[in-house]
DSSP file (Angstrom, degrees, kcal/mol; ACC not computed):
  #  RESIDUE AA STRUCTURE BP1 BP2  ACC     N-H-->O    O-->H-N    N-H-->O    O-->H-N    TCO  KAPPA ALPHA  PHI   PSI    X-CA   Y-CA   Z-CA
    1    1 A A     >        0   0    0      0, 0.0     4,-1.9     0, 0.0     5,-0.1   0.000 360.0 360.0 360.0 -43.3   -6.5  -52.6   69.6
    2    2 A D  H  >  +     0   0    0      2,-0.2     4,-2.3     1,-0.2     5,-0.2   0.886 360.0  52.3 -67.8 -37.6   -3.8  -49.9   69.0
    3    3 A I  H  > S+     0   0    0      1,-0.2     4,-2.9     2,-0.2     5,-0.2   0.933 109.3  48.9 -64.3 -45.5   -2.3  -52.1   66.2
    4    4 A A  H  > S+     0   0    0      1,-0.2     4,-2.3     2,-0.2    -1,-0.2   0.876 113.3  48.2 -65.8 -36.4   -5.6  -52.4   64.5
    5    5 A K  H  X S+     0   0    0     -4,-1.9     4,-2.7     2,-0.2    -1,-0.2   0.908 110.4  49.8 -64.4 -43.1   -6.1  -48.6   64.8
    6    6 A A  H  X S+     0   0    0     -4,-2.3     4,-3.0     1,-0.2    -2,-0.2   0.880 112.3  48.4 -72.6 -37.1   -2.7  -47.8   63.5
    7    7 A E  H  X S+     0   0    0     -4,-2.9     4,-2.4     2,-0.2    -1,-0.2   0.893 111.5  49.4 -69.9 -33.4   -3.4  -50.2   60.5
    8    8 A A  H  X S+     0   0    0     -4,-2.3     4,-2.7    -5,-0.2    -2,-0.2   0.973 112.7  47.6 -67.2 -44.9   -6.7  -48.6   59.8
    9    9 A D  H  X S+     0   0    0     -4,-2.7     4,-3.3     1,-0.2     5,-0.3   0.921 110.9  53.3 -55.2 -44.6   -5.1  -45.1   60.0
   10   10 A A  H  X S+     0   0    0     -4,-3.0     4,-1.8     1,-0.2    -1,-0.2   0.887 110.2  45.5 -60.1 -39.5   -2.3  -46.3   57.7
   11   11 A E  H  X S+     0   0    0     -4,-2.4     4,-1.6     2,-0.2    -1,-0.2   0.877 112.9  50.4 -68.4 -37.1   -4.8  -47.5   55.1
   12   12 A E  H  X S+     0   0    0     -4,-2.7     4,-2.6     1,-0.2    -2,-0.2   0.946 115.0  44.6 -62.4 -49.8   -6.9  -44.3   55.3
   13   13 A L  H  X S+     0   0    0     -4,-3.3     4,-2.8     1,-0.2    -2,-0.2   0.859 107.5  56.8 -68.3 -32.5   -3.7  -42.3   54.9
   14   14 A A  H  X S+     0   0    0     -4,-1.8     4,-1.8    -5,-0.3    -1,-0.2   0.884 110.1  47.8 -63.8 -40.9   -2.5  -44.5   52.0
   15   15 A G  H  X S+     0   0    0     -4,-1.6     4,-2.4     2,-0.2    -2,-0.2   0.924 111.3  47.8 -65.3 -45.0   -5.8  -43.6   50.3
   16   16 A E  H  X S+     0   0    0     -4,-2.6     4,-2.2     1,-0.2    -2,-0.2   0.894 111.8  51.8 -64.4 -38.0   -5.4  -39.9   50.9
   17   17 A I  H  X S+     0   0    0     -4,-2.8     4,-1.9     2,-0.2    -1,-0.2   0.867 108.9  50.6 -62.3 -39.4   -1.8  -40.2   49.6
   18   18 A A  H  X S+     0   0    0     -4,-1.8     4,-2.2     2,-0.2    -2,-0.2   0.915 111.2  48.4 -58.4 -50.4   -3.1  -42.0   46.4
   19   19 A D  H  X S+     0   0    0     -4,-2.4     4,-2.1     1,-0.2    -2,-0.2   0.908 111.7  49.2 -61.5 -41.5   -5.6  -39.2   45.9
   20   20 A L  H  X S+     0   0    0     -4,-2.2     4,-2.5     2,-0.2    -1,-0.2   0.828 108.1  52.9 -65.1 -35.0   -2.9  -36.5   46.4
   21   21 A E  H  X S+     0   0    0     -4,-1.9     4,-2.0     2,-0.2    -1,-0.2   0.847 109.2  50.8 -77.2 -31.9   -0.6  -38.2   44.0
   22   22 A K  H  X S+     0   0    0     -4,-2.2     4,-2.9     2,-0.2    -2,-0.2   0.943 111.1  49.0 -58.2 -49.3   -3.4  -38.2   41.4
   23   23 A S  H  X S+     0   0    0     -4,-2.1     4,-2.9     1,-0.2    -2,-0.2   0.909 111.1  47.9 -53.2 -47.2   -3.9  -34.5   42.1
   24   24 A I  H  X S+     0   0    0     -4,-2.5     4,-2.8     1,-0.2    -1,-0.2   0.921 111.8  50.4 -67.3 -38.6   -0.3  -33.7   41.7
   25   25 A A  H  X S+     0   0    0     -4,-2.0     4,-1.8     2,-0.2    -2,-0.2   0.910 111.9  47.4 -72.6 -34.9   -0.1  -35.7   38.5
   26   26 A Q  H  X S+     0   0    0     -4,-2.9     4,-3.1     2,-0.2    -1,-0.2   0.945 111.8  51.1 -61.7 -46.6   -3.2  -33.9   37.1
   27   27 A A  H  X S+     0   0    0     -4,-2.9     4,-2.5     1,-0.2    -2,-0.2   0.906 110.2  50.2 -57.2 -44.4   -1.7  -30.5   38.2
   28   28 A E  H  X S+     0   0    0     -4,-2.8     4,-1.9     2,-0.2    -1,-0.2   0.857 109.5  50.1 -59.7 -38.7    1.5  -31.4   36.4
   29   29 A G  H  X S+     0   0    0     -4,-1.8     4,-2.4     2,-0.2    -2,-0.2   0.899 111.1  47.5 -64.6 -43.0   -0.3  -32.3   33.3
   30   30 A E  H  X S+     0   0    0     -4,-3.1     4,-2.8     1,-0.2    -2,-0.2   0.939 111.6  54.4 -66.5 -41.1   -2.3  -28.9   33.3
   31   31 A L  H  X S+     0   0    0     -4,-2.5     4,-2.0     2,-0.2    -1,-0.2   0.871 106.7  48.7 -52.0 -46.7    1.1  -27.2   33.9
   32   32 A E  H  X S+     0   0    0     -4,-1.9     4,-2.7     2,-0.2    -1,-0.2   0.949 114.4  46.6 -63.0 -51.7    2.7  -28.8   30.9
   33   33 A K  H  X S+     0   0    0     -4,-2.4     4,-2.3     1,-0.2    -2,-0.2   0.939 111.9  49.4 -58.4 -47.7   -0.3  -27.8   28.7
   34   34 A A  H  X S+     0   0    0     -4,-2.8     4,-2.5     1,-0.2    -1,-0.2   0.851 111.9  50.4 -58.3 -39.3   -0.3  -24.2   30.1
   35   35 A T  H  X S+     0   0    0     -4,-2.0     4,-2.4    -5,-0.2    -1,-0.2   0.904 108.8  51.0 -68.6 -40.1    3.4  -24.0   29.4
   36   36 A Q  H  X S+     0   0    0     -4,-2.7     4,-1.9     2,-0.2    -2,-0.2   0.924 112.4  47.1 -58.3 -45.7    2.9  -25.3   25.8
   37   37 A V  H  X S+     0   0    0     -4,-2.3     4,-2.7     1,-0.2    -2,-0.2   0.911 112.4  48.7 -64.3 -44.4    0.2  -22.7   25.2
   38   38 A R  H  X S+     0   0    0     -4,-2.5     4,-2.0     1,-0.2    -1,-0.2   0.848 110.5  51.8 -71.2 -29.1    2.3  -19.9   26.7
   39   39 A D  H  X S+     0   0    0     -4,-2.4     4,-1.9     2,-0.2    -1,-0.2   0.848 111.3  46.7 -65.0 -37.4    5.3  -21.0   24.6
   40   40 A K  H  X S+     0   0    0     -4,-1.9     4,-3.0     2,-0.2     5,-0.2   0.970 113.2  49.0 -69.4 -51.8    3.1  -20.9   21.5
   41   41 A E  H  X S+     0   0    0     -4,-2.7     4,-2.4     1,-0.3    -2,-0.2   0.869 110.6  51.6 -57.8 -40.0    1.7  -17.4   22.5
   42   42 A H  H  X S+     0   0    0     -4,-2.0     4,-2.8     2,-0.2    -1,-0.3   0.925 107.6  51.3 -71.0 -42.3    5.2  -16.1   23.1
   43   43 A G  H  X S+     0   0    0     -4,-1.9     4,-2.7     1,-0.2     5,-0.2   0.963 112.9  47.5 -57.8 -48.9    6.3  -17.3   19.6
   44   44 A D  H  X S+     0   0    0     -4,-3.0     4,-2.1     1,-0.2    -2,-0.2   0.905 111.3  49.0 -61.7 -35.5    3.4  -15.4   18.1
   45   45 A Y  H  X S+     0   0    0     -4,-2.4     4,-3.6    -5,-0.2    -1,-0.2   0.929 111.4  49.4 -67.4 -45.3    4.1  -12.4   20.1
   46   46 A V  H  X S+     0   0    0     -4,-2.8     4,-2.4     1,-0.2    -2,-0.2   0.947 113.5  48.1 -52.7 -51.5    7.9  -12.4   19.0
   47   47 A A  H  X S+     0   0    0     -4,-2.7     4,-2.1     2,-0.2    -2,-0.2   0.871 114.9  43.3 -62.6 -43.3    6.8  -12.9   15.4
   48   48 A T  H  X S+     0   0    0     -4,-2.1     4,-3.5    -5,-0.2     5,-0.3   0.951 113.4  52.9 -68.0 -52.7    4.1   -9.9   15.5
   49   49 A H  H  X S+     0   0    0     -4,-3.6     4,-2.4     1,-0.2    -2,-0.2   0.866 110.3  46.6 -61.3 -34.1    6.6   -7.8   17.4
   50   50 A A  H  X S+     0   0    0     -4,-2.4     4,-2.7    -5,-0.2    -1,-0.2   0.935 114.6  48.2 -66.5 -46.4    9.3   -8.3   14.7
   51   51 A D  H  X S+     0   0    0     -4,-2.1     4,-2.2     1,-0.2    -2,-0.2   0.930 113.2  46.3 -60.0 -45.6    6.8   -7.6   12.0
   52   52 A F  H  X S+     0   0    0     -4,-3.5     4,-2.9     2,-0.2     5,-0.2   0.927 112.7  51.5 -60.0 -45.4    5.5   -4.5   13.7
   53   53 A S  H  X S+     0   0    0     -4,-2.4     4,-2.6    -5,-0.3    -2,-0.2   0.924 110.0  48.6 -54.9 -46.7    9.2   -3.3   14.3
   54   54 A E  H  X S+     0   0    0     -4,-2.7     4,-2.3     2,-0.2    -1,-0.2   0.899 111.3  49.6 -60.6 -41.0   10.0   -3.8   10.6
   55   55 A S  H  X S+     0   0    0     -4,-2.2     4,-2.4     2,-0.2    -2,-0.2   0.903 111.4  49.5 -71.0 -40.0    6.8   -1.9    9.6
   56   56 A V  H  X S+     0   0    0     -4,-2.9     4,-2.6     2,-0.2    -2,-0.2   0.910 112.0  49.3 -60.2 -43.4    7.8    1.1   12.0
   57   57 A D  H  X S+     0   0    0     -4,-2.6     4,-2.3     2,-0.2    -2,-0.2   0.916 110.8  48.0 -66.8 -42.8   11.3    1.1   10.6
   58   58 A A  H  X S+     0   0    0     -4,-2.3     4,-2.6     2,-0.2    -2,-0.2   0.915 113.1  49.0 -67.0 -43.0   10.1    1.2    7.0
   59   59 A I  H  X S+     0   0    0     -4,-2.4     4,-2.5     2,-0.2    -2,-0.2   0.927 110.7  50.8 -57.7 -45.3    7.6    4.1    7.9
   60   60 A E  H  X S+     0   0    0     -4,-2.6     4,-2.2     1,-0.2    -2,-0.2   0.936 111.9  45.9 -61.9 -47.1   10.4    5.9    9.6
   61   61 A R  H  X S+     0   0    0     -4,-2.3     4,-2.2     2,-0.2     5,-0.2   0.905 113.6  51.2 -62.1 -41.1   12.7    5.5    6.4
   62   62 A A  H  X S+     0   0    0     -4,-2.6     4,-2.8     2,-0.2     5,-0.2   0.940 107.7  50.7 -61.4 -44.7    9.8    6.6    4.2
   63   63 A I  H  X S+     0   0    0     -4,-2.5     4,-3.2     1,-0.2     5,-0.2   0.940 111.0  50.5 -58.2 -47.3    9.1    9.7    6.3
   64   64 A S  H  X S+     0   0    0     -4,-2.2     4,-1.8     1,-0.2    -1,-0.2   0.872 110.5  49.8 -66.3 -34.8   12.9   10.6    6.0
   65   65 A V  H  X S+     0   0    0     -4,-2.2     4,-1.0     2,-0.2    -1,-0.2   0.858 112.0  45.5 -69.7 -37.9   12.8   10.1    2.3
   66   66 A L  H >< S+     0   0    0     -4,-2.8     3,-0.8    -5,-0.2    -2,-0.2   0.942 112.0  53.1 -66.6 -45.2    9.7   12.3    1.9
   67   67 A K  H >< S+     0   0    0     -4,-3.2     3,-1.4     1,-0.2     4,-0.2   0.901 107.6  50.8 -58.8 -41.0   11.2   14.9    4.1
   68   68 A S  H 3< S+     0   0    0     -4,-1.8     3,-0.3     1,-0.3    -1,-0.2   0.745 114.1  44.7 -64.4 -26.2   14.3   14.9    2.0
   69   69 A R  T XX S+     0   0    0     -4,-1.0     3,-1.4    -3,-0.8     4,-0.6   0.133  75.6 116.3-101.9  19.4   12.3   15.4   -1.2
   70   70 A E  T X4  +     0   0    0     -3,-1.4     3,-1.1     1,-0.3    -1,-0.2   0.859  68.6  59.8 -62.1 -36.8   10.1   18.0    0.3
   71   71 A A  T 3> S+     0   0    0     -3,-0.3     4,-0.6    -4,-0.2    -1,-0.3   0.792  98.3  61.7 -61.3 -26.7   11.4   20.7   -2.2
   72   72 A D  H <> S+     0   0    0     -3,-1.4     4,-2.8     1,-0.2    -1,-0.2   0.727  83.4  81.6 -74.1 -22.5   10.1   18.5   -5.1
   73   73 A V  H <X S+     0   0    0     -3,-1.1     4,-3.0    -4,-0.6     5,-0.2   0.900  90.9  45.2 -50.5 -53.1    6.5   18.7   -4.0
   74   74 A P  H  > S+     0   0    0      0, 0.0     4,-2.5     0, 0.0    -1,-0.2   0.927 113.8  49.5 -65.4 -39.5    5.6   22.1   -5.5
   75   75 A Q  H  X S+     0   0    0     -4,-0.6     4,-1.9     2,-0.2    -2,-0.2   0.942 113.1  49.1 -59.7 -47.5    7.3   21.3   -8.8
   76   76 A S  H  X S+     0   0    0     -4,-2.8     4,-2.2     1,-0.2     3,-0.2   0.943 110.7  48.6 -56.7 -47.4    5.4   18.0   -9.0
   77   77 A L  H  X S+     0   0    0     -4,-3.0     4,-2.7     1,-0.2    -1,-0.2   0.878 108.3  54.8 -67.0 -34.0    2.1   19.6   -8.2
   78   78 A L  H  X S+     0   0    0     -4,-2.5     4,-1.8     2,-0.2    -1,-0.2   0.869 108.9  48.9 -64.4 -34.3    2.8   22.3  -10.9
   79   79 A Q  H  X S+     0   0    0     -4,-1.9     4,-0.7    -3,-0.2    -2,-0.2   0.929 114.1  45.7 -68.6 -41.0    3.3   19.5  -13.4
   80   80 A V  H  < S+     0   0    0     -4,-2.2     3,-0.2     1,-0.2    -2,-0.2   0.847 110.6  52.7 -70.5 -33.8    0.1   17.8  -12.3
   81   81 A R  H  < S+     0   0    0     -4,-2.7    -1,-0.2     1,-0.2    -2,-0.2   0.902 113.4  43.3 -69.4 -38.9   -1.9   21.0  -12.3
   82   82 A D  H  < S+     0   0    0     -4,-1.8    -1,-0.2    -5,-0.2    -2,-0.2   0.516  89.6 111.6 -88.3  -4.6   -0.9   21.8  -15.8
   83   83 A A  S >< S-     0   0    0     -4,-0.7     3,-1.0    -3,-0.2     2,-0.2  -0.364  75.7-108.7 -66.9 144.4   -1.4   18.1  -17.1
   84   84 A P  T 3  S+     0   0    0      0, 0.0    -1,-0.1     0, 0.0    -2,-0.1  -0.503  99.5  35.2 -70.6 145.3   -4.3   17.7  -19.6
   85   85 A G  T 3  S+     0   0    0      1,-0.3    -2,-0.1    -2,-0.2     3,-0.0   0.474  78.8 131.6  88.2   9.2   -7.3   15.9  -18.3
   86   86 A I    <   -     0   0    0     -3,-1.0    -1,-0.3    -5,-0.1     5,-0.1  -0.781  62.1-112.3 -86.3 131.6   -7.2   17.2  -14.6
   87   87 A P    >>  -     0   0    0      0, 0.0     4,-1.8     0, 0.0     3,-1.0  -0.345  18.7-119.6 -66.4 146.1  -10.5   18.4  -13.4
   88   88 A Q  H 3> S+     0   0    0      1,-0.3     4,-2.0     2,-0.2     5,-0.2   0.836 113.1  57.6 -55.6 -37.5  -10.8   22.0  -12.8
   89   89 A E  H 3> S+     0   0    0      1,-0.2     4,-1.8     2,-0.2    -1,-0.3   0.873 108.1  47.7 -62.6 -35.0  -11.7   21.3   -9.0
   90   90 A A  H <> S+     0   0    0     -3,-1.0     4,-2.1     2,-0.2    -1,-0.2   0.866 108.1  54.3 -64.2 -38.4   -8.4   19.5   -8.7
   91   91 A K  H  X S+     0   0    0     -4,-1.8     4,-2.2     2,-0.2    -2,-0.2   0.835 109.7  47.8 -66.6 -39.2   -6.6   22.3  -10.3
   92   92 A I  H  X S+     0   0    0     -4,-2.0     4,-2.1    -5,-0.2    -1,-0.2   0.877 110.4  51.0 -69.4 -42.2   -8.1   24.7   -7.8
   93   93 A A  H  X S+     0   0    0     -4,-1.8     4,-2.6     2,-0.2    -2,-0.2   0.908 112.1  47.6 -62.1 -45.3   -7.2   22.6   -4.9
   94   94 A I  H  X S+     0   0    0     -4,-2.1     4,-2.2     2,-0.2    -2,-0.2   0.910 111.0  49.0 -63.6 -44.2   -3.7   22.3   -6.1
   95   95 A E  H  X S+     0   0    0     -4,-2.2     4,-1.7     2,-0.2    -1,-0.2   0.872 110.3  53.5 -59.8 -39.1   -3.3   25.9   -6.7
   96   96 A S  H  X S+     0   0    0     -4,-2.1     4,-0.8     1,-0.2    -2,-0.2   0.948 111.0  47.7 -57.4 -51.2   -4.8   26.5   -3.1
   97   97 A F  H >< S+     0   0    0     -4,-2.6     3,-0.5     1,-0.2    -2,-0.2   0.869 110.6  48.3 -62.4 -38.7   -2.1   24.2   -1.7
   98   98 A L  H 3< S+     0   0    0     -4,-2.2    -1,-0.2     1,-0.2    -2,-0.2   0.764 104.0  62.2 -77.9 -23.2    0.7   25.8   -3.5
   99   99 A A  H 3<        0   0    0     -4,-1.7    -1,-0.2     1,-0.2    -2,-0.2   0.763 360.0 360.0 -71.4 -20.9   -0.4   29.3   -2.4
  100  100 A Q    <<        0   0    0     -4,-0.8    -1,-0.2    -3,-0.5    -2,-0.1   0.483 360.0 360.0 -70.7 360.0    0.1   28.4    1.2
């Protein structure tokens, strides 16, 4: 009787082991898919970060150039103000800016 019970328990446990092995295989498959998604998202992030970093660097350089040429602005605006074909409203706005 004990042998029969032990054999029945062994069969039941073998079935549970098989179910658990299927669950493990499924979890490993899901892990692999999730890892692939994360790797792709990380690649996208790295590319976006590099693009944004380059953009920020370009903006900082442009600001530096504009600041270095700040003295040229009034002269340029005077040329625009005196150019033919500029509407009177624009000339007034330029004159107001230069008066500041």
